[in-house]
Chimera marker file (.cmm) of the C-alpha trace (Angstrom):
<marker_set name="trace">
<marker id="1" x="91.512" y="140.736" z="90.588" r="1" g="1" b="0" radius="0.5"/>
<marker id="2" x="94.224" y="141.670" z="93.077" r="1" g="1" b="0" radius="0.5"/>
<marker id="3" x="94.283" y="140.184" z="96.570" r="1" g="1" b="0" radius="0.5"/>
<marker id="4" x="94.537" y="143.706" z="98.054" r="1" g="1" b="0" radius="0.5"/>
<marker id="5" x="94.297" y="147.239" z="96.711" r="1" g="1" b="0" radius="0.5"/>
<marker id="6" x="97.715" y="148.663" z="95.931" r="1" g="1" b="0" radius="0.5"/>
<marker id="7" x="99.550" y="151.459" z="94.193" r="1" g="1" b="0" radius="0.5"/>
<marker id="8" x="102.873" y="151.576" z="92.342" r="1" g="1" b="0" radius="0.5"/>
<marker id="9" x="104.391" y="152.907" z="95.571" r="1" g="1" b="0" radius="0.5"/>
<marker id="10" x="103.094" y="149.811" z="97.394" r="1" g="1" b="0" radius="0.5"/>
<marker id="11" x="104.673" y="147.538" z="94.764" r="1" g="1" b="0" radius="0.5"/>
<marker id="12" x="107.995" y="149.299" z="95.318" r="1" g="1" b="0" radius="0.5"/>
<marker id="13" x="107.688" y="149.081" z="99.109" r="1" g="1" b="0" radius="0.5"/>
<marker id="14" x="106.824" y="145.362" z="99.100" r="1" g="1" b="0" radius="0.5"/>
<marker id="15" x="109.644" y="144.712" z="96.638" r="1" g="1" b="0" radius="0.5"/>
<marker id="16" x="112.129" y="146.508" z="98.885" r="1" g="1" b="0" radius="0.5"/>
<marker id="17" x="110.904" y="144.563" z="101.920" r="1" g="1" b="0" radius="0.5"/>
<marker id="18" x="111.146" y="141.263" z="100.068" r="1" g="1" b="0" radius="0.5"/>
<marker id="19" x="114.711" y="142.058" z="99.038" r="1" g="1" b="0" radius="0.5"/>
<marker id="20" x="115.746" y="143.283" z="102.492" r="1" g="1" b="0" radius="0.5"/>
<marker id="21" x="114.188" y="140.376" z="104.381" r="1" g="1" b="0" radius="0.5"/>
<marker id="22" x="114.822" y="137.416" z="102.046" r="1" g="1" b="0" radius="0.5"/>
<marker id="23" x="117.133" y="138.190" z="99.131" r="1" g="1" b="0" radius="0.5"/>
<marker id="24" x="119.425" y="135.358" z="100.231" r="1" g="1" b="0" radius="0.5"/>
<marker id="25" x="116.548" y="132.886" z="99.919" r="1" g="1" b="0" radius="0.5"/>
<marker id="26" x="115.943" y="133.501" z="96.233" r="1" g="1" b="0" radius="0.5"/>
<marker id="27" x="112.731" y="134.279" z="94.427" r="1" g="1" b="0" radius="0.5"/>
<marker id="28" x="110.660" y="131.710" z="96.320" r="1" g="1" b="0" radius="0.5"/>
<marker id="29" x="111.808" y="133.046" z="99.695" r="1" g="1" b="0" radius="0.5"/>
<marker id="30" x="111.078" y="136.617" z="98.648" r="1" g="1" b="0" radius="0.5"/>
<marker id="31" x="107.591" y="135.616" z="97.454" r="1" g="1" b="0" radius="0.5"/>
<marker id="32" x="106.882" y="134.055" z="100.852" r="1" g="1" b="0" radius="0.5"/>
<marker id="33" x="107.870" y="137.237" z="102.695" r="1" g="1" b="0" radius="0.5"/>
<marker id="34" x="105.692" y="139.256" z="100.320" r="1" g="1" b="0" radius="0.5"/>
<marker id="35" x="102.824" y="136.877" z="100.947" r="1" g="1" b="0" radius="0.5"/>
<marker id="36" x="102.984" y="137.447" z="104.716" r="1" g="1" b="0" radius="0.5"/>
<marker id="37" x="102.803" y="141.204" z="104.077" r="1" g="1" b="0" radius="0.5"/>
<marker id="38" x="99.691" y="140.765" z="101.910" r="1" g="1" b="0" radius="0.5"/>
<marker id="39" x="98.157" y="138.342" z="104.420" r="1" g="1" b="0" radius="0.5"/>
<marker id="40" x="98.544" y="140.931" z="107.171" r="1" g="1" b="0" radius="0.5"/>
<marker id="41" x="96.812" y="143.555" z="105.030" r="1" g="1" b="0" radius="0.5"/>
<marker id="42" x="93.911" y="141.139" z="104.439" r="1" g="1" b="0" radius="0.5"/>
<marker id="43" x="93.679" y="139.826" z="108.005" r="1" g="1" b="0" radius="0.5"/>
<marker id="44" x="91.193" y="141.733" z="110.099" r="1" g="1" b="0" radius="0.5"/>
<marker id="45" x="92.099" y="140.032" z="113.359" r="1" g="1" b="0" radius="0.5"/>
<marker id="46" x="94.638" y="139.638" z="116.140" r="1" g="1" b="0" radius="0.5"/>
<marker id="47" x="97.485" y="142.188" z="115.889" r="1" g="1" b="0" radius="0.5"/>
<marker id="48" x="96.406" y="143.210" z="112.395" r="1" g="1" b="0" radius="0.5"/>
<marker id="49" x="92.844" y="144.533" z="112.870" r="1" g="1" b="0" radius="0.5"/>
<marker id="50" x="93.643" y="148.147" z="112.078" r="1" g="1" b="0" radius="0.5"/>
<marker id="51" x="95.948" y="147.508" z="109.125" r="1" g="1" b="0" radius="0.5"/>
<marker id="52" x="94.223" y="148.338" z="105.866" r="1" g="1" b="0" radius="0.5"/>
<marker id="53" x="97.053" y="149.250" z="103.501" r="1" g="1" b="0" radius="0.5"/>
<marker id="54" x="100.455" y="147.867" z="102.559" r="1" g="1" b="0" radius="0.5"/>
<marker id="55" x="102.080" y="150.906" z="104.168" r="1" g="1" b="0" radius="0.5"/>
<marker id="56" x="100.133" y="150.243" z="107.407" r="1" g="1" b="0" radius="0.5"/>
<marker id="57" x="101.542" y="146.712" z="107.470" r="1" g="1" b="0" radius="0.5"/>
<marker id="58" x="105.136" y="147.616" z="106.731" r="1" g="1" b="0" radius="0.5"/>
<marker id="59" x="105.299" y="150.502" z="109.200" r="1" g="1" b="0" radius="0.5"/>
<marker id="60" x="103.293" y="148.815" z="111.977" r="1" g="1" b="0" radius="0.5"/>
<marker id="61" x="104.757" y="149.349" z="115.446" r="1" g="1" b="0" radius="0.5"/>
<marker id="62" x="104.286" y="146.695" z="118.130" r="1" g="1" b="0" radius="0.5"/>
<marker id="63" x="105.811" y="146.857" z="121.578" r="1" g="1" b="0" radius="0.5"/>
<marker id="64" x="107.645" y="150.058" z="120.720" r="1" g="1" b="0" radius="0.5"/>
<marker id="65" x="109.385" y="148.606" z="117.652" r="1" g="1" b="0" radius="0.5"/>
<marker id="66" x="108.569" y="148.212" z="113.993" r="1" g="1" b="0" radius="0.5"/>
<marker id="67" x="107.162" y="144.742" z="113.271" r="1" g="1" b="0" radius="0.5"/>
<marker id="68" x="109.708" y="143.985" z="110.548" r="1" g="1" b="0" radius="0.5"/>
<marker id="69" x="113.428" y="143.845" z="111.241" r="1" g="1" b="0" radius="0.5"/>
<marker id="70" x="114.220" y="145.453" z="107.886" r="1" g="1" b="0" radius="0.5"/>
<marker id="71" x="112.302" y="148.572" z="108.951" r="1" g="1" b="0" radius="0.5"/>
<marker id="72" x="113.745" y="148.544" z="112.499" r="1" g="1" b="0" radius="0.5"/>
<marker id="73" x="117.295" y="148.402" z="111.198" r="1" g="1" b="0" radius="0.5"/>
<marker id="74" x="116.606" y="150.601" z="108.193" r="1" g="1" b="0" radius="0.5"/>
<marker id="75" x="117.926" y="148.125" z="105.650" r="1" g="1" b="0" radius="0.5"/>
<marker id="76" x="114.643" y="148.205" z="103.733" r="1" g="1" b="0" radius="0.5"/>
<marker id="77" x="115.882" y="151.556" z="102.500" r="1" g="1" b="0" radius="0.5"/>
<marker id="78" x="119.487" y="150.584" z="101.682" r="1" g="1" b="0" radius="0.5"/>
<marker id="79" x="118.722" y="149.311" z="98.209" r="1" g="1" b="0" radius="0.5"/>
<marker id="80" x="116.089" y="150.317" z="95.724" r="1" g="1" b="0" radius="0.5"/>
<marker id="81" x="113.809" y="147.642" z="94.334" r="1" g="1" b="0" radius="0.5"/>
<marker id="82" x="115.031" y="146.083" z="91.121" r="1" g="1" b="0" radius="0.5"/>
<marker id="83" x="112.697" y="145.009" z="88.329" r="1" g="1" b="0" radius="0.5"/>
<marker id="84" x="112.866" y="141.351" z="89.428" r="1" g="1" b="0" radius="0.5"/>
<marker id="85" x="111.670" y="142.197" z="92.955" r="1" g="1" b="0" radius="0.5"/>
<marker id="86" x="108.950" y="144.462" z="91.569" r="1" g="1" b="0" radius="0.5"/>
<marker id="87" x="107.660" y="141.602" z="89.402" r="1" g="1" b="0" radius="0.5"/>
<marker id="88" x="107.664" y="139.290" z="92.434" r="1" g="1" b="0" radius="0.5"/>
<marker id="89" x="105.908" y="141.907" z="94.574" r="1" g="1" b="0" radius="0.5"/>
<marker id="90" x="103.212" y="142.382" z="91.958" r="1" g="1" b="0" radius="0.5"/>
<marker id="91" x="102.809" y="138.605" z="91.710" r="1" g="1" b="0" radius="0.5"/>
<marker id="92" x="102.165" y="138.230" z="95.451" r="1" g="1" b="0" radius="0.5"/>
<marker id="93" x="99.921" y="141.309" z="95.579" r="1" g="1" b="0" radius="0.5"/>
<marker id="94" x="97.845" y="139.934" z="92.708" r="1" g="1" b="0" radius="0.5"/>
<marker id="95" x="97.574" y="136.201" z="93.342" r="1" g="1" b="0" radius="0.5"/>
<marker id="96" x="100.574" y="134.260" z="94.697" r="1" g="1" b="0" radius="0.5"/>
<marker id="97" x="100.088" y="132.082" z="97.820" r="1" g="1" b="0" radius="0.5"/>
<marker id="98" x="101.959" y="128.870" z="98.555" r="1" g="1" b="0" radius="0.5"/>
<marker id="99" x="102.849" y="126.721" z="101.532" r="1" g="1" b="0" radius="0.5"/>
<marker id="100" x="104.344" y="127.346" z="104.067" r="1" g="1" b="0" radius="0.5"/>
<marker id="101" x="103.457" y="131.057" z="103.875" r="1" g="1" b="0" radius="0.5"/>
<marker id="102" x="100.021" y="130.550" z="102.290" r="1" g="1" b="0" radius="0.5"/>
<marker id="103" x="98.068" y="131.542" z="105.421" r="1" g="1" b="0" radius="0.5"/>
<marker id="104" x="100.959" y="132.786" z="107.539" r="1" g="1" b="0" radius="0.5"/>
<marker id="105" x="100.900" y="136.073" z="109.390" r="1" g="1" b="0" radius="0.5"/>
<marker id="106" x="104.354" y="135.716" z="110.961" r="1" g="1" b="0" radius="0.5"/>
<marker id="107" x="107.823" y="134.591" z="109.991" r="1" g="1" b="0" radius="0.5"/>
<marker id="108" x="111.269" y="134.833" z="111.483" r="1" g="1" b="0" radius="0.5"/>
<marker id="109" x="114.785" y="133.463" z="111.176" r="1" g="1" b="0" radius="0.5"/>
<marker id="110" x="115.642" y="131.641" z="114.419" r="1" g="1" b="0" radius="0.5"/>
<marker id="111" x="119.246" y="130.795" z="113.474" r="1" g="1" b="0" radius="0.5"/>
<marker id="112" x="118.411" y="127.212" z="114.423" r="1" g="1" b="0" radius="0.5"/>
<marker id="113" x="115.459" y="124.849" z="114.395" r="1" g="1" b="0" radius="0.5"/>
<marker id="114" x="111.974" y="126.341" z="114.056" r="1" g="1" b="0" radius="0.5"/>
<marker id="115" x="110.098" y="126.352" z="117.363" r="1" g="1" b="0" radius="0.5"/>
<marker id="116" x="106.723" y="124.562" z="117.160" r="1" g="1" b="0" radius="0.5"/>
<marker id="117" x="104.971" y="127.835" z="118.068" r="1" g="1" b="0" radius="0.5"/>
<marker id="118" x="105.760" y="131.543" z="117.809" r="1" g="1" b="0" radius="0.5"/>
<marker id="119" x="103.791" y="133.797" z="120.146" r="1" g="1" b="0" radius="0.5"/>
<marker id="120" x="101.413" y="130.841" z="120.635" r="1" g="1" b="0" radius="0.5"/>
<marker id="121" x="100.787" y="130.481" z="116.882" r="1" g="1" b="0" radius="0.5"/>
<marker id="122" x="101.485" y="127.112" z="115.205" r="1" g="1" b="0" radius="0.5"/>
<marker id="123" x="104.344" y="126.488" z="112.793" r="1" g="1" b="0" radius="0.5"/>
<marker id="124" x="103.093" y="126.002" z="109.252" r="1" g="1" b="0" radius="0.5"/>
<marker id="125" x="106.522" y="125.171" z="107.847" r="1" g="1" b="0" radius="0.5"/>
<marker id="126" x="110.007" y="126.340" z="107.008" r="1" g="1" b="0" radius="0.5"/>
<marker id="127" x="111.612" y="127.596" z="103.821" r="1" g="1" b="0" radius="0.5"/>
<marker id="128" x="115.378" y="127.801" z="104.004" r="1" g="1" b="0" radius="0.5"/>
<marker id="129" x="116.137" y="129.942" z="107.094" r="1" g="1" b="0" radius="0.5"/>
<marker id="130" x="112.651" y="131.360" z="107.707" r="1" g="1" b="0" radius="0.5"/>
<marker id="131" x="109.973" y="129.725" z="109.852" r="1" g="1" b="0" radius="0.5"/>
<marker id="132" x="106.344" y="130.556" z="108.992" r="1" g="1" b="0" radius="0.5"/>
<marker id="133" x="103.431" y="130.650" z="111.424" r="1" g="1" b="0" radius="0.5"/>
<marker id="134" x="99.719" y="130.846" z="110.741" r="1" g="1" b="0" radius="0.5"/>
<marker id="135" x="96.955" y="131.768" z="113.183" r="1" g="1" b="0" radius="0.5"/>
<marker id="136" x="95.540" y="129.219" z="115.595" r="1" g="1" b="0" radius="0.5"/>
<marker id="137" x="92.316" y="127.614" z="114.414" r="1" g="1" b="0" radius="0.5"/>
<marker id="138" x="89.225" y="129.806" z="114.858" r="1" g="1" b="0" radius="0.5"/>
<marker id="139" x="91.200" y="132.971" z="115.688" r="1" g="1" b="0" radius="0.5"/>
<marker id="140" x="91.480" y="134.645" z="112.275" r="1" g="1" b="0" radius="0.5"/>
<marker id="141" x="89.119" y="133.475" z="109.565" r="1" g="1" b="0" radius="0.5"/>
<marker id="142" x="90.078" y="136.418" z="107.333" r="1" g="1" b="0" radius="0.5"/>
<marker id="143" x="93.632" y="135.019" z="107.008" r="1" g="1" b="0" radius="0.5"/>
<marker id="144" x="92.169" y="132.041" z="105.153" r="1" g="1" b="0" radius="0.5"/>
<marker id="145" x="90.156" y="134.020" z="102.615" r="1" g="1" b="0" radius="0.5"/>
<marker id="146" x="91.487" y="134.589" z="99.133" r="1" g="1" b="0" radius="0.5"/>
<link id1="1" id2="2" r="1" g="1" b="0" radius="0.2"/>
<link id1="2" id2="3" r="1" g="1" b="0" radius="0.2"/>
<link id1="3" id2="4" r="1" g="1" b="0" radius="0.2"/>
<link id1="4" id2="5" r="1" g="1" b="0" radius="0.2"/>
<link id1="5" id2="6" r="1" g="1" b="0" radius="0.2"/>
<link id1="6" id2="7" r="1" g="1" b="0" radius="0.2"/>
<link id1="7" id2="8" r="1" g="1" b="0" radius="0.2"/>
<link id1="8" id2="9" r="1" g="1" b="0" radius="0.2"/>
<link id1="9" id2="10" r="1" g="1" b="0" radius="0.2"/>
<link id1="10" id2="11" r="1" g="1" b="0" radius="0.2"/>
<link id1="11" id2="12" r="1" g="1" b="0" radius="0.2"/>
<link id1="12" id2="13" r="1" g="1" b="0" radius="0.2"/>
<link id1="13" id2="14" r="1" g="1" b="0" radius="0.2"/>
<link id1="14" id2="15" r="1" g="1" b="0" radius="0.2"/>
<link id1="15" id2="16" r="1" g="1" b="0" radius="0.2"/>
<link id1="16" id2="17" r="1" g="1" b="0" radius="0.2"/>
<link id1="17" id2="18" r="1" g="1" b="0" radius="0.2"/>
<link id1="18" id2="19" r="1" g="1" b="0" radius="0.2"/>
<link id1="19" id2="20" r="1" g="1" b="0" radius="0.2"/>
<link id1="20" id2="21" r="1" g="1" b="0" radius="0.2"/>
<link id1="21" id2="22" r="1" g="1" b="0" radius="0.2"/>
<link id1="22" id2="23" r="1" g="1" b="0" radius="0.2"/>
<link id1="23" id2="24" r="1" g="1" b="0" radius="0.2"/>
<link id1="24" id2="25" r="1" g="1" b="0" radius="0.2"/>
<link id1="25" id2="26" r="1" g="1" b="0" radius="0.2"/>
<link id1="26" id2="27" r="1" g="1" b="0" radius="0.2"/>
<link id1="27" id2="28" r="1" g="1" b="0" radius="0.2"/>
<link id1="28" id2="29" r="1" g="1" b="0" radius="0.2"/>
<link id1="29" id2="30" r="1" g="1" b="0" radius="0.2"/>
<link id1="30" id2="31" r="1" g="1" b="0" radius="0.2"/>
<link id1="31" id2="32" r="1" g="1" b="0" radius="0.2"/>
<link id1="32" id2="33" r="1" g="1" b="0" radius="0.2"/>
<link id1="33" id2="34" r="1" g="1" b="0" radius="0.2"/>
<link id1="34" id2="35" r="1" g="1" b="0" radius="0.2"/>
<link id1="35" id2="36" r="1" g="1" b="0" radius="0.2"/>
<link id1="36" id2="37" r="1" g="1" b="0" radius="0.2"/>
<link id1="37" id2="38" r="1" g="1" b="0" radius="0.2"/>
<link id1="38" id2="39" r="1" g="1" b="0" radius="0.2"/>
<link id1="39" id2="40" r="1" g="1" b="0" radius="0.2"/>
<link id1="40" id2="41" r="1" g="1" b="0" radius="0.2"/>
<link id1="41" id2="42" r="1" g="1" b="0" radius="0.2"/>
<link id1="42" id2="43" r="1" g="1" b="0" radius="0.2"/>
<link id1="43" id2="44" r="1" g="1" b="0" radius="0.2"/>
<link id1="44" id2="45" r="1" g="1" b="0" radius="0.2"/>
<link id1="45" id2="46" r="1" g="1" b="0" radius="0.2"/>
<link id1="46" id2="47" r="1" g="1" b="0" radius="0.2"/>
<link id1="47" id2="48" r="1" g="1" b="0" radius="0.2"/>
<link id1="48" id2="49" r="1" g="1" b="0" radius="0.2"/>
<link id1="49" id2="50" r="1" g="1" b="0" radius="0.2"/>
<link id1="50" id2="51" r="1" g="1" b="0" radius="0.2"/>
<link id1="51" id2="52" r="1" g="1" b="0" radius="0.2"/>
<link id1="52" id2="53" r="1" g="1" b="0" radius="0.2"/>
<link id1="53" id2="54" r="1" g="1" b="0" radius="0.2"/>
<link id1="54" id2="55" r="1" g="1" b="0" radius="0.2"/>
<link id1="55" id2="56" r="1" g="1" b="0" radius="0.2"/>
<link id1="56" id2="57" r="1" g="1" b="0" radius="0.2"/>
<link id1="57" id2="58" r="1" g="1" b="0" radius="0.2"/>
<link id1="58" id2="59" r="1" g="1" b="0" radius="0.2"/>
<link id1="59" id2="60" r="1" g="1" b="0" radius="0.2"/>
<link id1="60" id2="61" r="1" g="1" b="0" radius="0.2"/>
<link id1="61" id2="62" r="1" g="1" b="0" radius="0.2"/>
<link id1="62" id2="63" r="1" g="1" b="0" radius="0.2"/>
<link id1="63" id2="64" r="1" g="1" b="0" radius="0.2"/>
<link id1="64" id2="65" r="1" g="1" b="0" radius="0.2"/>
<link id1="65" id2="66" r="1" g="1" b="0" radius="0.2"/>
<link id1="66" id2="67" r="1" g="1" b="0" radius="0.2"/>
<link id1="67" id2="68" r="1" g="1" b="0" radius="0.2"/>
<link id1="68" id2="69" r="1" g="1" b="0" radius="0.2"/>
<link id1="69" id2="70" r="1" g="1" b="0" radius="0.2"/>
<link id1="70" id2="71" r="1" g="1" b="0" radius="0.2"/>
<link id1="71" id2="72" r="1" g="1" b="0" radius="0.2"/>
<link id1="72" id2="73" r="1" g="1" b="0" radius="0.2"/>
<link id1="73" id2="74" r="1" g="1" b="0" radius="0.2"/>
<link id1="74" id2="75" r="1" g="1" b="0" radius="0.2"/>
<link id1="75" id2="76" r="1" g="1" b="0" radius="0.2"/>
<link id1="76" id2="77" r="1" g="1" b="0" radius="0.2"/>
<link id1="77" id2="78" r="1" g="1" b="0" radius="0.2"/>
<link id1="78" id2="79" r="1" g="1" b="0" radius="0.2"/>
<link id1="79" id2="80" r="1" g="1" b="0" radius="0.2"/>
<link id1="80" id2="81" r="1" g="1" b="0" radius="0.2"/>
<link id1="81" id2="82" r="1" g="1" b="0" radius="0.2"/>
<link id1="82" id2="83" r="1" g="1" b="0" radius="0.2"/>
<link id1="83" id2="84" r="1" g="1" b="0" radius="0.2"/>
<link id1="84" id2="85" r="1" g="1" b="0" radius="0.2"/>
<link id1="85" id2="86" r="1" g="1" b="0" radius="0.2"/>
<link id1="86" id2="87" r="1" g="1" b="0" radius="0.2"/>
<link id1="87" id2="88" r="1" g="1" b="0" radius="0.2"/>
<link id1="88" id2="89" r="1" g="1" b="0" radius="0.2"/>
<link id1="89" id2="90" r="1" g="1" b="0" radius="0.2"/>
<link id1="90" id2="91" r="1" g="1" b="0" radius="0.2"/>
<link id1="91" id2="92" r="1" g="1" b="0" radius="0.2"/>
<link id1="92" id2="93" r="1" g="1" b="0" radius="0.2"/>
<link id1="93" id2="94" r="1" g="1" b="0" radius="0.2"/>
<link id1="94" id2="95" r="1" g="1" b="0" radius="0.2"/>
<link id1="95" id2="96" r="1" g="1" b="0" radius="0.2"/>
<link id1="96" id2="97" r="1" g="1" b="0" radius="0.2"/>
<link id1="97" id2="98" r="1" g="1" b="0" radius="0.2"/>
<link id1="98" id2="99" r="1" g="1" b="0" radius="0.2"/>
<link id1="99" id2="100" r="1" g="1" b="0" radius="0.2"/>
<link id1="100" id2="101" r="1" g="1" b="0" radius="0.2"/>
<link id1="101" id2="102" r="1" g="1" b="0" radius="0.2"/>
<link id1="102" id2="103" r="1" g="1" b="0" radius="0.2"/>
<link id1="103" id2="104" r="1" g="1" b="0" radius="0.2"/>
<link id1="104" id2="105" r="1" g="1" b="0" radius="0.2"/>
<link id1="105" id2="106" r="1" g="1" b="0" radius="0.2"/>
<link id1="106" id2="107" r="1" g="1" b="0" radius="0.2"/>
<link id1="107" id2="108" r="1" g="1" b="0" radius="0.2"/>
<link id1="108" id2="109" r="1" g="1" b="0" radius="0.2"/>
<link id1="109" id2="110" r="1" g="1" b="0" radius="0.2"/>
<link id1="110" id2="111" r="1" g="1" b="0" radius="0.2"/>
<link id1="111" id2="112" r="1" g="1" b="0" radius="0.2"/>
<link id1="112" id2="113" r="1" g="1" b="0" radius="0.2"/>
<link id1="113" id2="114" r="1" g="1" b="0" radius="0.2"/>
<link id1="114" id2="115" r="1" g="1" b="0" radius="0.2"/>
<link id1="115" id2="116" r="1" g="1" b="0" radius="0.2"/>
<link id1="116" id2="117" r="1" g="1" b="0" radius="0.2"/>
<link id1="117" id2="118" r="1" g="1" b="0" radius="0.2"/>
<link id1="118" id2="119" r="1" g="1" b="0" radius="0.2"/>
<link id1="119" id2="120" r="1" g="1" b="0" radius="0.2"/>
<link id1="120" id2="121" r="1" g="1" b="0" radius="0.2"/>
<link id1="121" id2="122" r="1" g="1" b="0" radius="0.2"/>
<link id1="122" id2="123" r="1" g="1" b="0" radius="0.2"/>
<link id1="123" id2="124" r="1" g="1" b="0" radius="0.2"/>
<link id1="124" id2="125" r="1" g="1" b="0" radius="0.2"/>
<link id1="125" id2="126" r="1" g="1" b="0" radius="0.2"/>
<link id1="126" id2="127" r="1" g="1" b="0" radius="0.2"/>
<link id1="127" id2="128" r="1" g="1" b="0" radius="0.2"/>
<link id1="128" id2="129" r="1" g="1" b="0" radius="0.2"/>
<link id1="129" id2="130" r="1" g="1" b="0" radius="0.2"/>
<link id1="130" id2="131" r="1" g="1" b="0" radius="0.2"/>
<link id1="131" id2="132" r="1" g="1" b="0" radius="0.2"/>
<link id1="132" id2="133" r="1" g="1" b="0" radius="0.2"/>
<link id1="133" id2="134" r="1" g="1" b="0" radius="0.2"/>
<link id1="134" id2="135" r="1" g="1" b="0" radius="0.2"/>
<link id1="135" id2="136" r="1" g="1" b="0" radius="0.2"/>
<link id1="136" id2="137" r="1" g="1" b="0" radius="0.2"/>
<link id1="137" id2="138" r="1" g="1" b="0" radius="0.2"/>
<link id1="138" id2="139" r="1" g="1" b="0" radius="0.2"/>
<link id1="139" id2="140" r="1" g="1" b="0" radius="0.2"/>
<link id1="140" id2="141" r="1" g="1" b="0" radius="0.2"/>
<link id1="141" id2="142" r="1" g="1" b="0" radius="0.2"/>
<link id1="142" id2="143" r="1" g="1" b="0" radius="0.2"/>
<link id1="143" id2="144" r="1" g="1" b="0" radius="0.2"/>
<link id1="144" id2="145" r="1" g="1" b="0" radius="0.2"/>
<link id1="145" id2="146" r="1" g="1" b="0" radius="0.2"/>
</marker_set>
């Protein structure tokens, strides 16, 4: 059973996001970015209460800007998803979750050391250049559900 409902269009969109945001971090890095996208679709809390679909997550606007840099800058649309990214996207949509992105709802590339918190949320870990942050305890139980 899939972690979230999705269509072929969603697979393509997640695959394009994974490539745009983390291609330089290899398959594992792309899976982690995809996992954050799925986690946001599943989380019914904090900044993600009204997000029910993959498209809602990817095109979310916060503070007047898209939540993801690849959408803000448009580079999510520069390259089409290749079969390898589509397989990875399907993997994370269906079942994949690993540390440090396992429960994470945020990530970013600080071009330096990972801060211990990001918007008051604790660091769960780092993979290559990206820092991953999961919700504070008792603020988002839905992020911890399968």
